[in-house]
N, C-alpha and C positions, 0 to 999 in steps of 0.2 A: 816753519814746521822743522827745519834742521836743528834748531837749538833745543828741541824737545824730543828729540830721537831716543828710543829705549835703548839704553845702555844694555851691554852684554849681560845675559842672565847668570854669568858667572861672578859677578862684581860681590864682594864681600859685604854683607848687610852691616850698617852701622850698629844695629841693635844685638848683634850676634852676642849670647850670654857668655859673659866672661866673670872672673872673680872680682868682688870689690873689696876683699879684704885689704888690709893696709900692707903696702909694699915695706921692705925693710932694708935700711941703709946697711952698709958695712959696719960692723960693730954692734949690730941689733937693734937701732934705733929706727922707730917707726918712721917712714916717710910720708905717711898720709895714705888716704884711700886712693884705689885706682879705680876709676870709673871707666865704662865704655865709651862714653862720649861726654865731652866737655864744650860747652858754647860759651866763649868769653868776650869780653868788651861789648856787651850787650846792652841795649837800652831795654830793661825788662819791663813789660805791661803783663802784669800778672793776671788778669782776666777779673779782678775784683773791683775794677774801676777806679782804684788807687793811682796816685801820680807814679810815671814811670821813673825807674831809677837804674843807676850804672851797676852791673853785676855779671853773675854767671850762672849757668843752669848745667847740672850734671845728671847724666841718666846712667842708671845700673839696670841692665836687661830691659825690661818692658815699663820700667817705673822711673819717675823723676826721683832722683836721689838727694839732690842739693839745689837751692834757690837762694841767692844771697850775694853779699857783695863778693868780688874777685879776692881770691884767697892764693898766694903763690904756691903753697903746699899741695893744691889738689892737682892730680894728675889724671890722665885718661889715656885709653888706647887711642883713641882720636880726638883731636882738639879741634874746633872750629872758631875761627877768630871773626866774630859778627861784625867788627869793624864800625860799631855804632848804629847798626840796623836794629830793628826792633824784634824782640824775641817774645813771643806770646803764645797762649794755648793754641792748639789747632783748631781752626774753626769749625763750628758745627752748623750744618745746612738743615734748617728747621724744615724744609719742604722740598724733597727731592722725589724723582719718579724712576729710580734706578733698580727697582726690584728684579726687572728682566734684563734691562741693557747691561748691567755690571757682571750679569753671567756671560754675556757675549763679548764684552770688553772690560775685563777685569781690572785694567791699570787706571781706568777713571779719569783719563788725561784732563778733561775739560774741569774737573773738580779739584784735582790736586795742583794744577797750575794755579788756582785761585788761593789755595792754602788750605783747603778744606780737608779735615780728618776723619770727620763723621757725618753722616746723613739719616735723617729721619724721613722715612717714606710712608705709603699707604694713604694717600690723601682721600681717593675715591674707590679705587681697586686696590688689593694688596695681594701679595704673593700667595695667600692661603686665605681663604677657600680658593681653590682653584679648579673645581669640578663640582657638577651638580652632586647632592647627598646621595649617597649609595652607588654612584658611578666610580669606575677606575680612574685614576688621573691620566693626563696625557703623557706619553712616553717621553716627551720632551721635557715635562714638568713632573718629574716622577715623586715627589715628596706627597705624603698625606698628611701634614701636619705643618703648622708653622715651625715647630722644631725641627721637622724633617728638612725644610727650607733652610734654616739656619746652620743646620749641619751640612748642607749641599754647598753652601757659601763657603763655609771654611774648609772643606775638602777641596774644592776647587781652588781657593785662594782669592782674595781681592785686596785692592790697594787700600781701601778706605774702610772704616767700621760703618756697619748699616744696622739700623733699628727700624721698626714700622709700627704702624698702628694697624687694627685690623680693618679693612674698608667695609663701608655698609652696602656698597654696591655689589661686591664680592660675596658677602654673606645672603644678601637677597637674591642674587642670581643662583646662588647655590641651592636654595629652597624653593624660590618661587620663578625662577627665570626672568623675564623683563616684563611681566604682565603688569597691566596697571589697574590693581585692584587691591581691595583691603585685606591684609594678611588675616588667616585665622588665627585664632588663639594657639592652636597646635604649631602653625607655623612661626608664630613668634616666638615659641618655646624652643622650636628648632634652631632658629637665628640666635635666640640668647645662648644656646648650648655651644654653637660655634664660636661666638665672641669669649664664652667662658674658656673654652680650650685654647683659642689664641692668646688669652690672657695669661693661662698657665704657662704657655710656652715662651712668654716674654713680650708679647705686644704692649705698646706704649698707652693703649687707649683705643676709643672708636674713632674712625675718621670717616668723614663724609663729605660728598660734594653734592650739594642741594639743587643745582642746575643741570646735573647729568642724570639721563635715565640709567638705572632704575631708582636711584636714591632719591629723586625729584618725588616720587610718590609717595615717600613717609611722611606721615604727619609729625606735629611735634611731639604729641603724646606718645606716639610709637618710639620716636627717638629718645624719648627720655626713659622708656622703657628698656630699651636695647643698652643705652648709655649705663642704665645700673648694673648690667653684668659685670661692667668694668671695675665698678667702685671697691669691691672688696680686695682688688690688686693694685690699688691706689692708681688706676688708670682713669684718664680724662677722656673730654670730648674735643676733638678737633673738626673743625668745620671750614669749607668753601660754602659760604652762606648762600642763601637762595637769592639774594640780589646784591649786586654792587653799585646798582643804578639808582632810579628813583625810589625803589623799596629798601635801601640801605638800612636806614634807621630801624624799620620794622625786622629786618634781618638780624641786626644786632639784638634787638629786644628778644627774640626768638631764642637766640645763642645764650643770652643771660638767663631766660627762662629755663632752658635744659640744664644748664650747669647748677642753677639753684635747685631744681626738682630732683635732678639725679643725686645732689649731694656731691659733686666733685668740681674739677676745674674745667675751664674750656679756653680752648686756643683758637682764636681766628685766624684762618688762614689770609696770606697775602691781602692785607686791609688797604683799601684804595677808595677815592671817590672822585666824583666830577667835579667837586668845588671844595675850595677851602672852607666855606661855611658849612656845608654839608659834612665835611671830615670833623670840623669843631663839635658840631653835635653829636656825631658818632663817638668820639674820644670823650665827651662829656657824658655820655650815657655809661661807657666803661668805666670811668673813673667814678661815677656815682655807684655802679654795682660793686666795684672794688672797696669803696668807702664803707658800703653794708656788709662787707665780707664775703662777698661772691668772688671767687678766684678767676678772673678773665683777663687773659692775655693775647696778644696778636705777633704776627710776624708780616714781614713786608720784602719786597724786593725794589730795588731803586730804579724804576722805570715806568713811564706814564702809559704805556701800552701792554695790554694782556695778550697772551697767546693760547689760542685753542682751537678746536675744529671750526669751519666755517659753518658747519651746520648749526653752531651755538648761537649764530644770529637769528636762527628761527624760533619760533616758540614751541613749546614742547609737544603740543598736539600733533604736529607734522613728522616728528622725530619718533613718534611711539613704532614700536616694532621693529627698531633697528635700520641699518643702511639701505636694505633692499626695499623695505617699505618706504621710507624716505624717497628714495628714486621714484618708484611707482606715483608717489603722490606728487611729486614736482613735475611729472609728465602731465598731469591734470589742468587745464586752464583754468578751472574754477578754483582749484587750489592756490594757483600762483596768483590769481587776483586778490584772493583773500589774504595771502601773505603780503602782498604789496601794500595793501591798507594798512595792514599790521605794522610793517616795517616804516610806513610813512608816519605812523602815529608815533611810533619810537623816535623816529627822526626830528618830529616836531618837539618831543621832549629832551631832545639833545643827545640821544643815546643812539648807538649802533647806526650811525650814518653811513652812506656808501663811501663818502668821500673819507672817512676814518677807518674803512677797513682794507687791510692789504692781504692778497692772497700770497701765503707763505710757501707751503709745500704742498704738491701734488704727486701722485703716485704713478700716472698715465703720461707717457713721454709727450704727446701730442699737445699736453695742456701745460708743459713746463715753462712756455713762453710767457705765461702769466705770472710767474714766481716774481714777487717784489713789487708787483703793481697794484695800485688801488683799484677798488671797483669801478669808480668812475673814469680810471684811465683805460681799464679794460673795454668799459661801454664804448668810449669814444673810438678805440681801437676796430671794435665790433660793428660800430655804428647802431648801437641800440640802448637798450635800458640797462643800467647798471644791476638792478635785482634781477632780471632775467639772466644777465651774465653770470651772477651768482648761483642761481638755479641750475643753469646749463653746466657750469664747472661741477657741481655737486653731482649732477646726474652722470656726467662723463668721466668723473673719477671715482665713481660708487660711494659717494659720501664721506670720502677719506681726506680730503682737503683741509688742511690747518690754515688758519687766518692770524694775522697781528690786527688788533682793535686798539685804535689811538683814542680811547676814550676819558682818559683820568686826567687829573690836575697835579701839576708840579707842586705848587704851594701846598696842596692837601698832602702830598708825598713828605714834605718837610715837616709838617705838623706831625704826622704820626712817628717820623724818625726820631723826634726830639723826646718821644714818650720812653721813660726807663723801663715800661713793660713790653716794648716791641722788640723782638728780636729779629732774626735774618732768615729768610728761605727763598731760595732761588726759584722754586717751581718747575724744575728741569732735572732730567735724568742724565746720569753718568754716560758719556761718550768718549771713546777713544779711536784714533785712526786706525784704519784697516792696513792691509799689506800695500796698499797704494797710497798710503797716507793721506786717506779721505775720511770726513767725519760721518758719511750719510745724509740723511736728511739736514734741510738747513737750520731749523731751530729758532729760538729766540735768543737775542742777545744776553739775556739774564743767565742762560746756561753756560757762559763763557767768561762773564764780567762781573757778576753781582759784587763779590765781596771787595775785589780791587776798586770797582766803580766806587763804593761808599768810602774806602779810604782814600783814593785819589781825588774825588770830585766834592765829596759832602765833607770830607776831614780837612785834607790839604788846601784845595782850592776855594772853597766857598764857606769854609768854618761853621757849617750847620751844626755839626757836634765836635767833641774833643775826640782826640785820638783814645783817651782812656775809656771814654763812654763807648765808643764804637766798638773796641775790643770787647769789653763786657757783654754787649748784645750779641756778639759772634760767639762768645765762648760760654762764660758761666751761666747767663742768663737763661740760654738755650739749654744747658746741662740741667739746670735747676728745674725747668720746666718740665721735662720728661724722666726725671729722677735719675739721671747719670751722675751718681754722687762720687765716682772716680774720675771724672772727666772734667774739662772746661776751666780748670785752674793750673797755675804753675806753682806747684806745691809739693814737697817731698811727699810721697807715697801715691801720688796720683798716677794714672798711666801717662807713658810719656808721648803724648800727642803735641805736638810742638811746630809752630810756624814761624820761621824767620823771614822778614821781608824788609825792604828799602822804603822807609815812608816818605822819602822825597822823590821816588821814581815809580811806586806801583800804580798801575793805572790798567783800565779796562781798554781794548780794542775792538771789540765786537759791536757791530751797528745791526739796524734792523734790514738793512740791505745786504751785509756782510757779516752775518752773525758769527760764523764759526772761525773768529779769531781769538786767539788765546791771549790771555793777559799776561803781563810782565810785572817784575818787581819783586816776587816771592824767589827766594835763593834756596831755602831748605824747608822741606816738609818731612817731619819725622811723626810715623804711625806705630805707635806700640814700641817704639824704641828703634825704629828701622827707618831709614830714609827712603821715601819714595820719590822726592825731589832732591837732588843733590847738586849743588853749585849750579842752579837753575836748569838741570836737566834730569827727565823723568828716568827713573831707574827700572829695573826689572822686579823689584820686590814687591811682594803681596802678602803684607803683614796683617791687613785689616780683620777685624773680627766681628761676629753678629753682637748687636748690642740687645740685650734683653731688659725690659723693664723691671721695675721694682718689685712687680708682683709674680716673678718668675718662680714656679715650683715645680722643681724635678730633682 
């Protein structure tokens, strides 16, 4: 932790505006342009996928001013000798959950130490709508529109850039609460109006998590109808699909159908599979759709375990009504017997087995002893059944327990990683240490190590993909997907989001047992021309901005 202590807030920002007019030698001869920042002796990987080359990158204000071979006459207020390190565009996290956490911890330490400069959030819920239609907002979340949220971000200051989809769970809850019923035509129109408002304010599209209440209640046709509201603003449809297990292929087909019928693009969140064979079939479906002109892409994180609530192991019927209703049901012996039968059937199919489920974080102190233990280990400790242990923990923790599910296949992961249309999303919100140097709840290792893990393990160690291919996935591919036309490349005129890292040492350190371990190997991270990581240390700078989609109309 000491190596990442926040520097004094009075540190002079690298990107402070300065003149880029040519300086003049005695006698009136121009000495060449003077930039704010010059990075020299770099292995430039520009985000296009082209081979790296040796050169320099110059920054003027918040923009890249020069990229190319090193030229002696280039001068700058500050020069960084990269000493052969890679200089690339800043990494774009295609799946974050920082809409709330970044307001509490604006330095986003878990993100910037990975080289991340931008995040796209809004998978299930979004920062807005944040209240029932017609009701005043929570004083802790005072904004009344997505535009208001973006303005609040920039007023407070954040270390990274942040964009968002508008989440269907937020939209549905604003209009219908969490009721399990078919929306009326008037309610559909209300939800559509909320999406239209968010799109005007710069949302990237419609985001949904179809295993989570209440989004799981939407039919395919309803999702098509709602996604159409994003189309005039060039927004798309991003989805955590209905199934990542036995129903994966049907879920992919539904996603393709929604994109085709709505007339827009689709992004499959954290694509993964239980087997290489199943993944090959899923990828073939997407390739076929793309060959037919349907714009479907995906993102992934490089781990074979997912992380979400422990209640997610249970079928939807028992979760209806929220945590209070869940706890009441779990106290009923008949409900528990039914759940055990359902879970046994799932286990027979090779999914959601007790030995593959690890309790991750609990809120109640008396239950923290189970953190980091598999359900089978807890059952042995308690002298009982593994599923009874899960039910009892959920009751005692008020349904708030999180879990890690070791359900997916490494070969499948590598198959997806080789696809040129698969970008990178870590599926975790930004966290920063508090005054005691702690990060809060445990989290998943993906939240601290996703990007360095790809570069250290899958590029350097295992040669699954090349360095240039990986950087393209992390930068220009992601920017292209959501319409960030001025980010994602090292090119004059683009915003100066830049990551400098050592390709020989970059590595993740977080594990499932100890997830809060920061990655190493990233030397400098520049956001809008300002250093947020400087010589391996986190600075006090907060230069991040709201990222608004291509349909922004204000």
